[in-house]
C-alpha positions as CSV (number, residue, x, y, z in Angstrom):
1,M,110.2,93.3,104.2
2,Y,109.4,92.0,100.7
3,K,111.5,92.0,97.5
4,I,109.9,92.5,94.1
5,Q,111.6,91.7,90.9
6,A,112.1,95.0,88.9
7,N,113.1,93.5,85.6
8,Q,112.4,90.4,83.6
9,S,115.9,88.9,84.0
10,G,115.7,89.2,87.8
11,T,118.9,91.1,88.2
12,R,117.2,94.1,89.8
13,T,115.0,94.1,92.9
14,I,113.2,96.7,95.0
15,E,112.5,96.2,98.7
16,V,109.0,96.9,99.9
17,S,108.0,97.2,103.5
18,D,104.6,96.7,105.2
19,Q,104.6,100.4,105.8
20,H,104.9,101.0,102.0
21,L,101.9,98.7,101.4
22,E,99.9,100.4,104.2
23,T,100.6,103.8,102.5
24,I,99.4,102.4,99.2
25,R,96.2,101.3,100.9
26,K,95.8,104.5,102.9
27,Y,95.9,106.6,99.7
28,S,94.2,104.0,97.4
29,L,97.1,104.6,95.0
30,L,96.4,101.5,92.8
31,Q,92.6,102.0,92.6
32,G,91.6,102.9,89.1
33,L,95.2,103.0,87.9
34,I,95.0,100.3,85.3
35,D,92.8,100.7,82.2
36,S,90.2,98.1,81.2
37,N,92.8,96.4,79.0
38,G,94.7,95.3,82.2
39,I,98.1,96.0,80.8
40,V,100.7,97.6,83.1
41,D,103.1,99.6,80.9
42,E,105.2,102.8,81.3
43,D,102.1,105.0,80.8
44,V,100.5,103.4,83.9
45,L,103.7,104.0,85.9
46,D,103.8,107.6,84.7
47,K,100.1,108.0,85.7
48,L,100.9,106.7,89.2
49,K,103.9,109.1,89.5
50,F,101.8,112.1,88.4
51,N,99.0,111.2,90.9
52,I,101.5,110.9,93.8
53,R,103.3,114.1,92.7
54,S,100.0,116.1,92.8
55,M,99.3,114.6,96.3
56,L,102.7,115.7,97.5
57,E,102.3,119.2,96.1
58,S,99.0,119.7,97.9
59,E,98.9,120.7,101.6
60,S,97.8,117.2,102.7
61,G,100.9,115.7,101.0
62,Q,103.1,116.3,104.1
63,D,102.9,112.6,105.0
64,K,106.4,111.1,105.7
65,A,105.1,107.6,104.8
66,L,104.1,108.8,101.3
67,L,107.5,110.5,100.8
68,D,109.2,107.3,101.9
69,L,107.1,105.2,99.5
70,C,108.1,107.6,96.7
71,L,111.8,107.6,97.5
72,D,112.1,103.9,98.2
73,V,109.8,102.3,95.7
74,I,107.9,104.4,93.2
75,Y,110.8,106.7,92.1
76,N,113.4,104.0,92.6
77,T,115.8,104.0,89.6
78,N,115.0,100.3,89.1
79,M,111.2,100.8,88.9
80,K,109.8,100.2,85.5
81,A,106.5,98.8,84.3
82,F,107.5,95.2,85.1
83,G,108.3,96.2,88.7
84,L,105.0,98.1,89.0
85,H,103.2,94.9,87.9
86,K,105.1,92.9,90.6
87,L,104.2,95.6,93.2
88,I,100.6,95.4,92.3
89,M,100.6,91.6,92.6
90,L,102.4,91.9,95.9
91,Y,99.8,94.4,97.2
92,I,96.9,92.3,96.1
93,D,98.4,89.3,97.9
94,W,99.3,91.3,101.0
95,D,95.9,93.0,101.2
96,S,94.0,89.7,100.9
97,K,96.1,88.2,103.7
98,N,95.5,91.2,105.9
99,L,91.8,91.1,105.2
100,N,91.7,87.4,106.2
101,R,93.6,88.2,109.5
102,E,91.1,90.9,110.3
103,L,88.2,88.6,109.6
104,E,89.7,86.0,111.9
105,R,90.0,88.5,114.7
106,S,86.4,89.6,114.6
């Protein structure tokens, strides 16, 4: 279990599990999310929410892990652009460590 800081003052956090990160990877939720300017703002968070909402509304959106990710992380009342930026940074770090582990096994 990981904790990401949800605001600049550090008074709010969101817990993120390995399962949440696996779900982000499975659905490639962060791919193409950020514009070329590299800024994570509320518009980027809204874009992510809209993308996930459309997945959930489709027939293939019956994945409990995706619902859990939404309830626990993405639609968490503390999630703002700052928290999304921290989630992206956590995911990048987590993904690179998992890739290194997979390469070591093979």
